[in-house]
N, C-alpha and C positions, 0 to 999 in steps of 0.2 A: 423476537423476529426483527430483523433489520430490513428497512425499506431503502432501496438504492435509488438515488437521483441520478439518472443517466444523462443529465445535462451538464454536469460539472465534474469531470474526471480530476481536474486539477485541485479541487477542494479536498478530495480524498488523498491525493498525493501529498499535499501540504501537511495534512494531519498525520499521515504516515511518516513523513520525513522530519517532523519537529520533535526532538527528543524531550522537549518540555511538556508535551502532551502525555497523558497517562497511557500505560501500555495497552489497556483494554481498548481505548479509542483508536490507537494506532493499529491494533490487530483487526478491529472492525473495518477500518478503512482499507486495510490490505485486502480483505475478502470482498469489500465493495468494488475495489478495482478489478477484481476477478470477473465481475458481472459484466464488464464492458467488452464487447466483442469488436475490438479495434486494435490495430498495431500500435496506436498511441498508448494503450494501457500496458503493453509490453515495455515500451520506452520508459513509462512512468515507473514501473517496478524496477527497472535497471537503474534509474536515477536514484530511487529510494535506497536500493542496495548499496550503491556507491557512496551515498551520504551517511549511511548508518555506521556509527563508530562505537556504540555502546552495547548493543545486544546481538550476541551471536545467534541466539534463538530466533530473533526477528529476521535476521539475515537468512537463516535456514528456512523459515516460512516463506520468505520471498522467493528463495530458489525453488521450493516445492511448488509454488504457483507457476513459476516460469517453466518448470519441467513438464 
């Protein structure tokens, strides 16, 4: 079970956007961002999508959350 710290959206965005982090941590951060009920979370997902260059699957998951 993942506990989401709703005080720091940018921490999750940084983890998601950093290709040096392992994929499990990146995906966990992706779904933590989903917990934020804020327009800034949508912007965060869009920024992460635009930065992603390596994983088409991760881009697909970001689109899934945006949909």
